[in-house]
N, C-alpha and C positions, 0 to 999 in steps of 0.2 A: 360382204354383201354391201353394195353401194346404197346410199341414202335415196329414198324417194322424197321429193320436195315439191310443194306447191307454194309459189311466192307471188304475192300480189304487188303490183306496182301502181300506186295511186296517181302517179305523174303529178302535174300541177293542178290538182283538184282538192276541194274541200277546205273550208276555213277551219279554224282551230276547234270549235265546238262540234262542227259536222264530223271532223275526223275522229274525235273522241267517241261520239255517238255511234258511228259505223264500227269502230274497233270494238266497242263494248258488245255490240250485236254479234260480231264475228267470233270473239273469244267465247262467248256463252254458247253459241251454236256448236262450235268446235268441241268445247268441253262436253257437251251433252251427246253429240252425235258421232264424233270421230273415234273409231275403235282400233284403227291400224297404227303402224309405227311411222307413218309419214310425218315429215317435218313441215310445219306451216310457218311462213314468213310474211310479214306485211312491211313493204317498203314505202314509207310515207314521206311527205315534205319535211324539211328540217324542223319546222315549227312544232311538229307533233312528237318528235322522237322521244324526248324524256318522259312525257306524260304517257305515251303508249307503253314504254318499258315498265313504268310503274303499274299500269293497269294489267299488264301481262303476267305479273308475278303470280305464280301458282297455276297458270294456264299453259297449255301446250302450244303457244304461239311465240315466235321470235320476231324481233323488229329490225328493220334495215333502213339505210338511207339510199338515196337515188343517185348520189354522186359524191365525190370527194376531190379536193385539190391535191396536186402532186407534191406540193411543198409541205414540210412539217408545220411551218408557221411563217408569218411575215406580212409584208405590205401588199396584200391581195384583197383589197376592199370588196366586200360582198361575197367572198368565198368561204368555204367551210373546210377545216382540216380533218384528217382522219382521227387525230387525237381528240378533237372536239366531239366528233361523232361517237367515239369510244366512250367518252365521259358521260354520255347520255344513257348508256346501258345498251345501246344498239349493238348488234353482232355482225350484221351484213352490210355490204355496200354494192349497189349495182354500178358497174363500170362499162363504158363503151356502148351504152344503149344506142340504137340506130338514130334516135332523135338527137343525142349528144353529138354523134358523128356528123349528122347532116346539118344541124342548125348552129352548132358551136365549133365545127371544124376539128373535132378531136381525131387525132391520127393514131395509128398503131404505136408509134414511138412515144407519144404522150401517154397513152394508156399503159404502156409498159412501166413508165415511171409511177403512174397512179397505183398500179398493182403492187409495186414494191412498197410504196408508202402505206397502203392499206394493210398489207400483210405485216409490215413492221410494227403496226399498231394493234396487232392481235385481232383484226377484223377479217371476215371472209368475203372475198370478192365474188360477186355473181357477174362473170365476164361475158359480155354479149358479143356475138359474131353473127354475120349473115350477109346475104347478097341482095342487091336491088333487083327490080324487075328487068332493067336493061342488062344487068350482068347475067341474070339467069337466061334471058332470051338470046344473049350472045354466046352462051355456053361456057362462060368464064367463072361460073359460081364456085366450082371446086377450087380453082386457083385463088379466088378472092378469099375464101374461108381458110385455105392453107396459109396464105400470107398474113391474115389476121392472127392466126395462132403463132406463126413463126416470129412475127415482129412484135406481137403484144405479150406473149407468154413464154416463149421457148428459151428466154434468157434465164429463167428460173431453174434452180436445181430440182431434183426429183421430190425432195421433201416439201419444198415450197409449192411446187406445182400441184402436188397431191391435195393441197388445201383449197384449191380453186373449185368453184362451181361454174360450169359453162352453160350459157343459154344461147340456143340457136334461134335467131330471128330471121325468118324470110321477110325482108323489109317490105316486100310487095303485099304481104298479108297482115300488116299491122294497122289496125284502125280502119281497114277497108271492108271488113266483113268477109273478105276472101281468106280461106284457110288452105294451107298446103294439104294435099291429100295425105293420108297416113303413110302411104307408100313413099311419097316425096320426102316427108319429114324423116321417116326411118332411114331412107337412103343417105341423107345428109348426116344424121346422127351416127350411123354406122361408119361413114367416111371420117368424121371427126375422131371417133374412137380408134379407127385404124391408123390415123395420122399420129395420134398420141402414142399408140403402141410402137410405132416406128421410131419416134423420137426418144421415148423413155423406155417403156416395157409394156408387155401385155397385162401384167399385174396392175400397173398404174392405170392403164387405159380402162381396165375392168372395174376399177375402184372410183373413177371420176363420175360424178353426177352430171348428166347433160339434160337440160330442160328445153322444152319446146316453147317458143315465145311468139306465136303469131295467131291472134284472134281465136284463142282457145276459149271454149264455153262449155256449159254442162252437157250439151248435146254431142259435141265431137270429142270431148275429153276421154270417154271410155275407149274409143277406138285408137286415139293417139297414144294414150298411156299403156295400151296393150302391146305396143311395139317393143321389140326386144331391147332397143337402145335408147328409148325415151323414158326418162326417169321422173317425169313430172312436167310442170309448166311454170312459165313466168307470165302471169295473168294481168292484162291491162284493164280494159273496160269492165269485164265481169267481176273484178275485185272491188268495184265500187258499189256492188249490190251484195249484201251479206249472204242472202240465200244462194245466189248463183255461185259465189266464191266457195261457200261451204259445200255445195253440191259437187263442185270440181274436186275439192279436197277429199270428199267421201268416196270418190272413184277408187281410192286405194284401201278402203275399209276391208 
C-alpha cells in the first residue's frame, strides 16, 4: 500500500525564529490530533533545517529542503549540496518545482542529475512535474508531463525510481487561488501512473506516491484526496498557517 503524504513547502518565507515558532505549533497539533498513518513533511528554507530536525525528534513530522545542487561539492558559491542537507538530519528534497523551472531555468536534463545526486546521498526526492496554462490550453499537457518523466526520471532503474515521490503541479493553479477540479487532477494523476506502469510495471506504478500541488487548502483537500490516484498534497500557502496545514493533514485521519 502506497504512502499517504502531506508535505508543506514554506518557499522563501519566515525568518529563523518565525520558522521555529510555526514548526513548534505544527508538530504539537499533529502530535495531538493526527491519528492516521499519513506521513507529514515540512520543507523549509536551508536556514531552518537542522533546528527543525532537532525539534522533530519524537514527533511524527519529517523535514525536507526545497532544492539541492547537482554536484557533490565544489566551487558553486551560494549553493547547497545534498550531502550538506543530509548532514542536517533532513530526509527529503523538493526537485523541479515550477518556480525553479520558471525563474532559474532548470531543465529536465539538469533535474535528472539532481535526482541522481539526491538519491546517492540517501535523501528522497519530491519530484515536481506539471504544465503551464498555455500548455494546457494548447492541449499539450499530457506530452509535457510525459517528457518531464522521461527526461527527468526514466534513466533510473526500477529500484531507484521506486524511492521517488512525485508531485503534480498544475502551474496555472499555483499561488493563483485557482484549483484544478478534482476530476482534472485525478485525470492527470491517473495518466502519470499509467505512464509509470508502461515504463516500469504496474506494481511499481501502484506503489508510487503522487501528490497534488496546486492551491490545496482545508476546503478542497477532502475532495482531492478522495480521488483514487491522489495520495496527498504538496502544500504551499496553507503550510504557513499551522491550523490550515494540520486540517489538511487530518483529512487522512
